[in-house]
C-alpha positions as CSV (number, residue, x, y, z in Angstrom):
1,M,2.1,-67.7,-101.0
2,T,0.4,-67.8,-104.4
3,Y,2.3,-68.2,-107.7
4,Q,1.9,-64.5,-108.5
5,E,3.1,-63.5,-105.0
6,G,6.2,-65.7,-105.6
7,L,6.8,-63.9,-108.9
8,N,6.5,-60.5,-107.2
9,Q,8.9,-61.6,-104.5
10,I,11.4,-62.7,-107.1
11,D,11.1,-59.3,-108.8
12,K,11.9,-57.6,-105.5
13,A,14.9,-60.0,-104.9
14,T,16.2,-59.3,-108.4
15,Q,16.0,-55.6,-107.7
16,K,18.0,-56.0,-104.5
17,I,20.6,-58.1,-106.3
18,T,20.9,-55.5,-109.0
19,E,21.4,-52.8,-106.3
20,A,24.0,-54.9,-104.5
21,N,25.8,-55.6,-107.8
22,Q,25.9,-51.8,-108.4
23,L,27.5,-51.3,-105.0
24,I,30.1,-53.8,-105.8
25,I,30.8,-52.3,-109.2
26,D,31.1,-48.8,-107.6
27,S,33.5,-50.2,-105.0
28,I,35.7,-51.9,-107.5
29,M,35.7,-49.0,-110.0
30,N,36.2,-46.2,-107.3
31,A,38.3,-47.9,-104.6
32,F,40.0,-51.0,-105.9
33,L,40.8,-50.5,-109.6
34,F,44.5,-50.2,-110.2
35,T,45.5,-50.8,-106.6
36,W,48.4,-53.2,-106.0
37,Q,45.8,-55.9,-105.0
38,W,44.0,-55.4,-108.3
39,W,47.2,-55.8,-110.2
40,I,48.0,-59.0,-108.3
41,A,44.6,-60.3,-109.2
42,L,45.2,-59.4,-112.8
43,V,48.6,-61.2,-112.8
44,M,46.9,-64.2,-111.2
45,L,44.4,-64.2,-114.0
46,V,46.9,-64.0,-116.9
47,V,50.3,-65.5,-115.8
48,P,49.1,-69.0,-115.0
49,W,47.7,-69.4,-118.5
50,I,51.0,-68.2,-120.0
51,I,52.9,-70.7,-117.8
52,W,50.4,-73.4,-119.0
53,G,51.1,-72.4,-122.6
54,I,54.8,-72.7,-122.2
55,F,55.0,-75.9,-120.1
56,R,52.0,-77.9,-121.4
57,E,52.7,-81.2,-123.0
58,R,51.5,-80.7,-126.6
59,E,50.5,-84.4,-127.2
60,S,48.2,-84.5,-124.2
61,S,47.1,-80.9,-123.9
62,A,43.5,-81.5,-125.1
63,R,43.0,-84.2,-122.5
64,I,44.5,-82.2,-119.7
65,F,42.8,-79.0,-120.8
66,S,39.4,-80.8,-120.7
67,A,40.2,-81.8,-117.0
68,G,41.0,-78.1,-116.4
69,L,37.7,-77.0,-117.9
70,L,36.0,-79.5,-115.6
71,V,37.7,-77.8,-112.6
72,I,36.6,-74.4,-113.9
73,V,33.0,-75.5,-114.2
74,L,32.8,-77.2,-110.8
75,T,34.6,-74.4,-108.9
76,E,32.4,-71.9,-110.6
77,I,29.3,-73.7,-109.3
78,L,30.7,-74.3,-105.8
79,D,32.0,-70.8,-105.5
80,T,28.8,-69.2,-106.6
81,V,26.9,-71.3,-104.0
82,G,29.4,-70.3,-101.3
83,V,29.3,-66.6,-102.1
84,S,25.5,-66.7,-102.4
85,F,25.1,-68.2,-99.0
86,G,27.6,-65.8,-97.5
87,K,30.3,-68.3,-96.7
88,W,33.0,-66.2,-98.3
89,A,33.5,-63.2,-100.5
90,Y,35.9,-61.7,-103.0
91,P,36.3,-58.0,-102.2
92,V,38.9,-57.0,-104.9
93,K,38.2,-58.3,-108.3
94,V,39.7,-57.7,-111.8
95,I,36.3,-57.7,-113.4
96,P,33.5,-56.0,-111.3
97,V,31.0,-58.9,-111.1
98,A,29.5,-59.7,-107.7
99,T,30.0,-63.4,-107.3
100,L,33.0,-63.9,-109.6
101,N,36.7,-64.2,-108.8
102,F,38.2,-64.9,-112.2
103,S,41.8,-64.9,-110.9
104,F,41.6,-67.9,-108.6
105,R,38.8,-70.0,-110.0
106,L,39.3,-69.5,-113.7
107,S,43.1,-69.4,-113.7
108,V,45.2,-70.4,-110.7
109,L,43.2,-73.5,-109.7
110,P,42.7,-75.1,-113.1
111,V,46.2,-74.4,-114.3
112,L,47.7,-75.9,-111.1
113,V,45.6,-79.0,-111.6
114,M,46.6,-79.3,-115.2
115,L,50.3,-78.9,-114.4
116,L,50.0,-81.5,-111.6
117,L,48.2,-83.9,-114.0
118,Q,51.0,-83.8,-116.6
119,W,53.9,-83.8,-114.0
120,K,54.9,-87.3,-113.3
121,P,51.6,-88.8,-114.6
122,R,52.2,-92.2,-113.0
123,F,52.9,-90.7,-109.6
124,N,50.3,-91.5,-106.9
125,P,47.2,-89.2,-107.6
126,Y,46.2,-89.3,-103.9
127,I,49.4,-87.7,-102.9
128,K,49.1,-85.1,-105.6
129,A,45.5,-84.5,-104.5
130,I,46.4,-84.0,-100.9
131,F,49.2,-81.6,-101.9
132,F,46.9,-79.7,-104.2
133,G,44.1,-79.5,-101.5
134,G,46.5,-78.6,-98.7
135,F,48.5,-76.0,-100.7
136,S,45.3,-74.4,-102.1
137,A,43.4,-74.4,-98.8
138,Y,46.1,-73.7,-96.2
139,V,48.5,-71.6,-98.2
140,G,46.6,-70.1,-101.2
141,L,43.4,-69.0,-99.5
142,P,45.0,-67.5,-96.4
143,T,47.4,-65.6,-98.6
144,L,44.5,-64.3,-100.7
145,A,42.8,-63.3,-97.4
146,I,45.9,-61.4,-96.2
147,I,45.9,-59.3,-99.4
148,D,42.1,-58.8,-99.5
149,L,41.4,-61.0,-102.5
150,Y,39.4,-63.4,-100.4
151,K,37.3,-63.0,-97.3
152,K,36.4,-66.0,-95.2
153,I,33.0,-65.3,-93.5
154,D,31.4,-68.5,-92.3
155,W,33.8,-71.1,-93.6
156,N,36.7,-73.3,-92.5
157,F,39.8,-73.8,-94.6
158,T,39.5,-77.5,-93.9
159,Y,36.3,-77.7,-95.8
160,S,38.1,-76.2,-98.8
161,F,40.9,-78.8,-98.3
162,F,38.5,-81.7,-98.6
163,I,36.6,-80.1,-101.6
164,L,39.8,-79.3,-103.4
165,T,41.4,-82.7,-102.8
166,L,38.2,-84.4,-104.2
167,L,38.2,-81.9,-107.1
168,Y,41.8,-82.9,-108.0
169,L,40.9,-86.6,-107.8
170,L,37.9,-86.0,-110.1
171,A,40.0,-84.1,-112.6
172,H,42.6,-86.9,-112.5
173,W,39.9,-89.5,-113.1
174,F,38.4,-87.4,-115.9
175,S,41.7,-87.0,-117.6
176,R,42.3,-90.8,-117.6
177,I,39.0,-91.7,-119.3
178,D,39.6,-94.2,-122.2
179,T,37.9,-91.9,-124.7
180,F,40.9,-89.6,-124.5
181,K,43.3,-92.4,-125.0
182,N,41.5,-93.5,-128.1
183,I,41.5,-89.9,-129.5
184,E,45.2,-89.5,-128.8
185,N,46.0,-92.8,-130.5
186,V,44.0,-91.8,-133.6
187,N,45.8,-88.5,-133.8
188,R,49.3,-90.1,-133.8
């Protein structure tokens, strides 16, 4: 394949992606919008952040929020890869974008991580990570599947367990970096 043939093939692929996105938008706007599943997804998008705003520890919220942002970025990347390779899908979405599930990735997961990070901060992070990975993979995802907010195609919940457990441990490590301690000491 020549360079120009590659560019032409990318143009064709982009057209197919655009057509697929339009099918998804049509489905969401004409079949899913304002269904009870859509409302649950909306609540999942908004309520965790309200809970975070109420229960966050003000003196360490920047440090913990930074770890939450890390979770958002990493889950965004991993989820986009998984959806792109047909491992799972998100049929009902609040916002009609093909690969995105804002409710779970950008709200529930990071807020749960942030709350766990600030709850008993000296508690064993490995136990918290296993709890987070287990609860998210074996309770959260199957529940989302039952209500059509998640569709497992070619994936095993155990893979999600290991990924989410490691994700929590990474967020824990990130939230404990010395730079944050220096910043918090300066601000006091």
